[in-house]
N, C-alpha and C positions, 0 to 999 in steps of 0.2 A: 716764093720762099716757103719751105715746109713749116707747118705749125709746130711749135715747140710744146712738148708735154713734160710736166714735172711728175716724177714717180718716186714714191718712198723706196729707199734701198737700205741704208745702213742705220739700224736702230741704235738707241742710246747705249746699250751694253757693248755693241761692237765699236762704236766711236770712242767710248771711254777706254776700252782696251787698247785701241790703236794709239791714242795720244799718250796714255801712260806708258805704253811700250816704247814709243818714240823717245820720251824723256829718259826712261831708264836706260835704253840702249846708248843714247848719247852720253849720259852720265857715266855708265860703266866703261864705255870706250875711253873717255877722258881720264878717269881714275886708273883704268887698266894700263894706259900708256905711261902714266907716272910710275906705276908699279914695275913695268917692264924696264924703265930707265932709272930705277931707284939708285943703282950703283953709280952710274955716271952723274947723277944729280947729288951724290954724296948724302943720301938720306940715312939717318941713323936707324938702328934696330927699333927704337921706340917709335920713330916716325913711320917706319915700314908697317909696324903693327897698327898704328892709327889709320894709315892709308888703306891697308887691307881690310880693316874693320869697316871703314866707310864703304868700300867696294862690296863687302859681304852684305851690309844692311840694304844697300841699293839693290843687290842681287835678290834679297828676300822679297822686296816689293815686285821685282821683275818676275820671280817665280810664282808668287801669289796671283799676279795679273795673268800670267800664262795659264795657270790652273783655272782661273775664272773664265778665260776664253774657251777652254775645252768644255766647261760646264755650260757656258752660254750657247754652245753649239746645239744643246738640247732644249734651251729655253727661248732662244731668240727667234727672229722671223726667218723666212725661208732663205734669205741671203746670208744669214749668219750660220746656217747649218754647214757642217764640214763637207757634206756632199756637194754643196754649192761653192765651196771655197777651194777644195783640193781637187786635183785631176782624177779622172776615172768615171766609171759609170757607163751605162749603155749609150753608145753613139759618141762618146767623148772624142776619140781620135778622128772621127769623121768631122766633127764640129771644129776641132783644132785645125785640121787641114783647110777646111772652108774659110775659117777665120784668117789664117795666114795668107792664103791666096787672095782673099778679098782685100786684106790690109795693104799688101804690096801692089795690088792692081789700082790702088787709089780710091777704092770704094769700100772702106772698112765696114764690117757689120757692127751694129750697136747692141750692147747688152746693158740691162739695168744693173745686174750684179757683176761678178767677175767674168770677163771673157775667158775663153779656153786657154789662151796664152798666159793671162793673169793668174789663172789657177795653178799653172806650173810654177810661176814665180812665188806664189803664196806657199806652195809645198816646200820649196827650197828655204824660204825664210822661216817657216815653222820648224823644219828640221834643224836648221842652224841655231835658232834661239832655244830649242829644246836641248840640243847638245850643250849649249852654253850653260843652261840652267842646271842640268844634271851634273856635268863635270864641275861646275862652279861650286855646287853644294858639297861635293866630295873634297875639293880643294880647301874650302872653308874649314872643313873638319880636320884635314891634315896639317894645315898651316896655323890655324887659330883655335882649334878644338871647339869649333862652333857647331850648333845643331844643323841638320839632324844626325850627322855622323860623328861629330866630335867626341861624344861620350865613349863610343866604341874605340875610336882611334886612341884616345887618352888611356883607356884600359889596356890597349895593345902595347903602347910604348912606355908606360910609366916604369921607372926604375923600382926595384924592390924597396919596400918601405915608404914609397911616395904615393899618396892618395891621388888617384887619377883626376879627381875633380879639382885638384889644386894646380894642375899643370898650366904653364903659361908658355907662349911662343918664345923662341930664341933663348931657352934655358936648358942647355944640354946636360947640366948636372942632374936634372930631374928625370932624364930619359935613360932607358936601357939602351946603350949605344948600338949593340948588335941588332936588337929588335927595331930600333929607330931607323937604322939603315935599310932594313927589310921594308919598313913602311915607306921610306923614300923611294925605294925601287918600285913598290906598288903604285905610288903616286905619280911617278915619272911619265908613263904613257898617257895618264889622264890629263896631266898638265900639258902634254904635247897636243892632245886632241883639243883641249880648251884654247890653246894658243892659236892653232891653225884654223879652228872653226871661227875664232875671232877675226882672223884675216879674211876668211871667206865671207863672213857676215858683213864686214866693212864693204867688200866688193859687191855683195848682193844688195846692200842698202843703196849704194850709188846707182847700180843698175835699176833697182826698183824705182827710185826717184826719177831717173832719166826716162824709164819706160812709161811712167804715169804722165809725165809732161808731154812726151811725144804722142802718146795715145790720146791725151786730152786735146792736143792741137789737131790731130788727124780726124778724130771722131766728133769733137765738139760736144763731149758728153758731161762736162762739168765734174770730172772725176775728183779733182782736188777739193772743190767746194762741197761736194757731197759728203766728205768725211767730216765737215763742220756742220752742215745743215741736215744731213740725213736724207736728202732728196737729190736725185739726178735729173737734169733737164736734157731731154733728147728730142731729136727730130726723126720722123719716120717710125718704123715698127721694130722695136727691139726684139732680138731673137728669143729672149727668155721672158717675154711679156705675158705669155699665154695664161699662166696661173698666178700672176701677181695679184689678182683681185682677191686671192684667198688669204693674203697676209693680214 
C-alpha cells in the first residue's frame, strides 16, 4: 500500500470564500425561487419589496465575497492564484488530455490543487457567479433603486417635480411613464441574462458537486475534507507537487 502524504492546499482565505459563497448561492437560489413564483404565491407588492430587499442584501455579501476572491488571487498561496484555478497557460491542453485519458483508463493522475478538468469547471462557475453578481446589481437598481446603480436609475425615471432620492418601488405616480417604460426595456435583457445564468448556475453547481464526489472516490484525494482542513491527503506523486515547497 502506498504511503499517504498530507499536503497544504487551500489556505484560509480560499476556504472562507468557498463556504461563504456556498451559503450565499443557496440563500439567493431559495429567495430567487420565491421571487420567480411571487404571483402564484399571491405575494403583495409590500411583500415583494421585502423579499427583493432580502435578496439584494444577500447579493451584496455575495458580491463582496467575490471581489475578495479576486483580491485573494494576488495574496493567497500558489493554489489560490487564478493561473492555478482557471484553465490556460503553457501545456494546459496537453495536461488536460493526459488527465482525461488517465482518468478513464482507471489510473487517474493526482493533483494537490485543481486538476486540469477541475480548472474548466472553476472557470464556468466563476463566469456564472460573476454574471449573477453584475446583472443582480443592475436589477437591484432598476427594481428597488438600491446602490450602486439605483441613484442614476432614480434620476432617469423620476417624474417632474419628484425628488429622485424619494422614489420607492411600485409607485408609478412618482415615475415619468414614458421614461420608465424605456428603463424597463433597458432592464429586460439584463433580467433575462440573470434568469438564465441562474438556471445554468444551478446545473453547474449540481455537476460540480457530482464531479467532486466522483473524483474523490476515483482518486482518493480527500478533496471534500481539504476544503475544511486546508490539507489534501494523497498517495503517489502529485503532478503539481514540484514547486509546492515554495508555499
